Structure formats: structure tokens, C-alpha cells
C-alpha positions as CSV (number, residue, x, y, z in Angstrom):
1,M,-10.4,5.6,19.9
2,S,-8.5,7.3,17.3
3,R,-10.6,8.6,14.2
4,W,-8.2,6.7,12.0
5,V,-9.7,3.5,13.5
6,W,-13.4,4.6,13.2
7,I,-13.0,5.0,9.7
8,S,-11.0,2.0,9.1
9,L,-13.2,-0.3,11.5
10,V,-16.5,1.4,9.8
11,L,-15.3,0.8,6.1
12,T,-14.0,-2.7,7.4
13,A,-18.0,-3.7,8.2
14,L,-19.2,-2.3,5.5
15,T,-17.0,-4.2,3.2
16,F,-18.1,-7.4,5.2
17,G,-21.8,-6.3,5.2
18,G,-21.7,-6.0,1.7
19,T,-20.1,-9.1,0.5
20,L,-22.1,-10.9,3.2
21,F,-24.9,-9.7,1.8
22,L,-24.4,-10.4,-1.9
23,Y,-23.8,-13.8,-0.7
24,T,-26.7,-14.3,0.9
25,F,-29.3,-12.4,-1.2
26,G,-27.6,-12.4,-4.5
27,R,-26.8,-15.6,-5.1
28,D,-28.8,-15.2,-8.6
29,Y,-26.6,-12.9,-9.3
30,L,-23.4,-15.2,-9.2
31,P,-22.6,-17.7,-11.8
32,E,-22.5,-21.4,-11.4
33,Q,-18.7,-21.1,-11.9
34,V,-17.5,-18.0,-9.4
35,P,-14.4,-16.7,-10.7
36,V,-11.6,-16.2,-7.8
37,H,-8.6,-15.1,-10.1
38,W,-7.1,-13.5,-12.7
39,N,-4.4,-13.6,-14.7
40,I,-2.5,-10.7,-15.7
41,K,-4.4,-9.4,-18.3
42,G,-7.8,-9.7,-16.6
43,E,-9.1,-13.0,-17.4
44,A,-10.8,-15.4,-14.8
45,D,-8.2,-19.0,-14.4
46,Q,-9.7,-20.1,-11.4
47,F,-12.9,-20.9,-10.3
48,S,-14.9,-22.0,-7.4
49,T,-19.0,-23.1,-6.8
50,R,-21.3,-20.5,-5.6
51,D,-21.7,-22.9,-2.6
52,R,-18.0,-22.5,-1.7
53,V,-17.1,-19.1,-2.8
54,L,-17.6,-17.2,0.2
55,P,-14.0,-17.6,1.9
56,Y,-12.8,-16.2,-1.4
57,L,-14.7,-13.2,-1.7
58,L,-13.9,-12.7,2.4
59,I,-9.8,-12.5,1.6
60,S,-10.0,-8.8,1.4
61,P,-12.2,-7.9,4.1
62,G,-9.8,-10.2,6.0
63,A,-6.9,-8.1,5.3
64,M,-8.7,-5.0,6.2
65,L,-9.4,-6.3,9.6
66,L,-5.3,-7.6,9.7
67,I,-4.5,-4.0,8.4
68,T,-6.5,-2.3,11.1
69,G,-5.0,-4.5,13.7
70,L,-1.1,-4.1,13.1
71,G,-1.7,0.0,12.6
72,L,-2.4,-0.2,16.2
73,I,-0.1,-2.8,17.3
74,L,3.0,-1.3,15.5
75,P,3.4,1.6,17.4
76,W,3.6,-0.2,20.7
77,L,6.4,-2.3,19.0
78,S,8.3,0.4,17.8
79,P,11.7,1.5,19.5
80,K,11.5,4.6,21.0
81,P,14.4,6.2,18.7
82,F,12.0,4.6,16.3
83,D,8.8,5.8,17.7
84,V,6.3,6.8,15.3
85,N,4.4,9.1,17.4
86,R,6.7,12.0,16.1
87,F,4.7,11.4,13.0
88,R,1.3,9.4,14.7
89,P,-1.0,11.8,12.0
90,T,0.9,10.7,8.9
91,Y,0.8,7.3,10.0
92,E,-2.6,6.9,10.4
93,Y,-3.2,8.9,7.2
94,V,-1.3,6.1,5.6
95,F,-2.8,2.8,7.1
96,T,-6.2,4.4,6.4
97,L,-5.1,5.0,2.8
98,V,-4.1,1.1,2.5
99,V,-7.4,0.5,4.4
100,V,-9.5,2.1,1.8
101,L,-7.4,0.5,-1.4
102,F,-8.4,-3.2,0.2
103,A,-11.9,-1.7,0.2
104,Y,-11.6,-0.4,-3.3
105,I,-9.9,-3.7,-4.7
106,Q,-13.0,-5.5,-3.2
107,V,-15.4,-3.5,-5.1
108,T,-13.5,-4.4,-8.7
109,I,-13.5,-8.2,-7.7
110,L,-17.4,-8.0,-6.8
111,L,-17.8,-6.3,-10.0
112,A,-16.3,-9.4,-12.1
113,T,-18.1,-11.3,-9.7
114,V,-21.2,-10.6,-10.9
115,G,-20.3,-9.6,-14.1
116,Q,-18.8,-11.3,-17.1
117,G,-16.0,-12.8,-14.9
118,E,-13.4,-10.1,-16.2
119,I,-11.7,-8.2,-13.8
120,S,-11.2,-4.7,-15.1
121,M,-7.6,-3.9,-15.3
122,K,-7.9,-0.4,-16.1
123,M,-10.0,0.0,-12.8
124,M,-7.7,-2.0,-10.8
125,I,-4.4,-0.5,-11.9
126,G,-5.7,2.6,-11.8
127,G,-6.7,2.9,-8.7
128,I,-3.1,1.5,-7.9
129,L,-1.7,4.2,-9.3
130,L,-4.0,6.6,-7.2
131,F,-3.0,5.1,-3.9
132,F,0.5,5.7,-4.3
133,A,0.0,9.2,-5.3
134,A,-1.9,9.8,-2.4
135,I,0.8,8.5,-0.4
136,G,3.6,10.3,-2.3
137,N,2.0,13.4,-1.0
138,V,2.7,13.0,2.9
139,L,5.8,10.7,2.8
140,G,8.1,13.6,3.1
141,K,6.4,13.8,6.5
142,V,7.2,10.2,7.7
143,R,10.3,9.9,10.1
144,R,12.8,6.9,10.6
145,N,10.7,3.8,11.4
146,F,10.7,0.1,10.9
147,W,7.3,0.0,8.9
148,M,6.2,2.0,6.8
149,G,8.5,4.3,3.7
150,V,11.7,3.7,1.9
151,R,13.3,1.7,4.6
152,T,16.9,0.2,3.7
153,P,20.3,-0.4,5.6
154,W,21.4,3.0,4.2
155,T,17.8,5.3,5.4
156,I,17.6,3.8,8.3
157,A,21.4,4.3,9.6
158,S,21.0,8.0,8.7
159,E,18.6,10.6,9.6
160,R,19.9,12.9,6.4
161,V,19.8,9.6,4.3
162,W,16.4,9.2,5.3
163,N,14.6,12.8,4.8
164,E,16.6,13.2,1.4
165,T,15.4,10.2,0.5
166,H,12.1,10.5,1.2
167,R,11.8,13.9,-0.6
168,L,12.9,12.4,-3.6
169,A,10.2,9.6,-3.2
170,A,7.3,12.4,-1.8
171,W,7.4,13.9,-5.6
172,L,8.2,10.6,-7.4
173,Y,5.2,9.0,-6.0
174,T,3.0,12.2,-6.3
175,A,4.0,12.6,-10.0
176,V,4.1,9.2,-11.5
177,G,0.8,8.2,-10.3
178,L,-0.7,11.0,-11.4
179,V,1.1,10.5,-15.1
180,G,0.1,7.1,-14.5
181,F,-3.6,7.2,-13.8
182,T,-3.7,9.6,-16.2
183,A,-2.5,7.4,-18.5
184,I,-4.6,4.2,-17.6
185,M,-7.5,6.3,-17.9
186,L,-7.3,8.0,-21.1
187,G,-5.3,5.1,-23.5
188,P,-6.3,1.5,-24.5
189,S,-7.9,-0.7,-22.4
190,S,-5.5,-3.0,-24.1
191,G,-3.6,-5.9,-21.8
192,P,-0.1,-5.2,-23.1
193,Y,-1.1,-1.4,-22.8
194,L,-2.0,-1.5,-19.1
195,I,0.9,-3.8,-17.8
196,G,3.5,-1.3,-20.3
197,V,2.1,1.8,-18.2
198,F,2.3,-0.3,-14.7
199,A,5.9,-1.6,-15.5
200,V,7.0,1.6,-15.9
201,F,5.5,2.6,-13.0
202,M,7.2,0.1,-10.8
203,V,10.6,0.9,-12.4
204,C,10.1,4.4,-11.2
205,V,8.8,3.7,-7.8
206,M,11.6,1.6,-7.1
207,I,14.3,4.5,-7.6
208,P,14.8,6.0,-4.0
209,I,16.0,2.5,-3.4
210,P,19.1,2.9,-5.1
211,Y,19.4,6.6,-4.7
212,S,19.4,5.8,-0.8
213,L,22.6,3.8,-1.4
214,Y,24.1,6.3,-3.7
215,L,23.9,9.4,-1.2
216,Y,24.6,7.5,1.7
217,K,28.0,6.7,0.3
218,K,28.2,9.9,-1.4
219,L,28.0,11.8,2.3
220,E,30.3,9.0,3.6
221,R,33.1,10.1,1.1
222,E,32.5,14.0,1.8
223,G,32.4,13.1,5.5
224,K,29.2,14.3,6.1
225,L,27.5,11.8,7.3
226,D,25.5,11.7,10.5
227,I,26.7,9.3,12.2
228,V,25.8,8.8,16.1
229,S,28.9,9.3,18.1
230,E,30.0,7.0,21.4
231,S,28.8,10.1,23.4
232,T,25.4,10.0,22.0
233,S,25.0,6.3,22.2
234,P,22.6,5.1,25.4
235,E,24.4,3.6,27.9
236,V,24.7,-0.1,28.6
237,H,25.1,-1.4,31.8
238,V,26.4,-4.9,32.5
239,P,25.6,-6.6,35.7
């Protein structure tokens, strides 16, 4: 079994175990009305009783288990020309990061559950920004596939568009993630400020999508588009 699978399973087991331990032996720390949903300001807006809160608390650990399962099955589902084995170490690294992110989110939720009910949006958004910065650090190594990366009709259609789009996305995600994290940590904890920083971040990370279209059309006009010719296409035998 691959190292990333072991790491993901151990982290998932610890998250499940920690959550169940809190629910079983730390019920005195849970309020009568346990918060299970928070609005954009980090304020609890939906609650459950102690006796019925466990399914809500197990959502993130369950997602971690599902993500690990997807990471195992997607290479088998991939068509040969888009085989993830061409960048397998990066593929496994990214899936591990996603599992780590959900574990981090679960810790944030549990702290809010046993605290005053308000979730730390600074902690939540800061963790997401660091996640994108870590993804950006390896995004340039991701090869064409259907599961990971900036997957648009134009990047899937052209190897060159894919590579150049991901070079842009790699430094953009890393830079914007680190700058955004710094702005979140050093700035005020007010809702409008945190939401504003996160909104700017989301706009920036979407830039590679229109860029891939622009680059595809530019290369098409210049006659430099790497289109697969009929001579290199696989033969199809019709009985």
C-alpha cells in the first residue's frame, strides 16, 4: 500500500477516533444546543441536540474516507492517454493535502462546537489559503488528466495549453495563497475584512480558466496549436 494511503488512513482514523472520543467521554463540554452550521460571519445559525449531533460531527471524517477511496479508484478509471501514473507522486501528494485539509476543518469545527459556538473564520480561511499555496507548489507537475488541475476544454485538447496554463496557475496559487494567508493573519478578525480577502483570492484563482481559452485561441490563430493528427490517432476497427 502506498505511503499516501497509509498517511490518509491514519489521519482519518485519528479524526474519527478524536471525534468519537469527544462525543462519548466529553459530552459535558458540549452545550445543550450544539452548533452544526455557521454563516459567512462564523456565527452559528443551525443547532442540534447532544443526542443527535454525532452524524453532523462525522461529516468531515466521512469525507476524508471517501476522498481516500476516490484517490485509489481514479487511476483505474483513467483512460490510457490521460493516465495519472505519469505524475503519480504529485497525484498522491495532492490527495494527501486534501485529506489534511478536511482534518484541519474538523479541528476547527470541534473547537467551535465545544467553545462559544462561533467558528474562527480567520483560522478556517487561513487554512484554505495555505492549502492552495501548497497545491500551487506542485501544480506545474500535473499532467493532462480528467481529475486534477485546471481542467477546461482547451487544456484537455492541447498539451501545450495545459502546460502553460498550469505554469501560470502554479505561481499564481502559491503567491496569492501566501499573500492572502499573511493578510488574514495580520489583519483584523472582522467578517467584512475576512470575506473581502477571500473574495479577492477566489477571483485570482479563477484567472487560469479564461487564460486557457485565450491561449488556445491565440495558438490557433498562429497555427501553433498542437492538434493530434489522423496519422497519430489510434485505429478503430469496426467489425
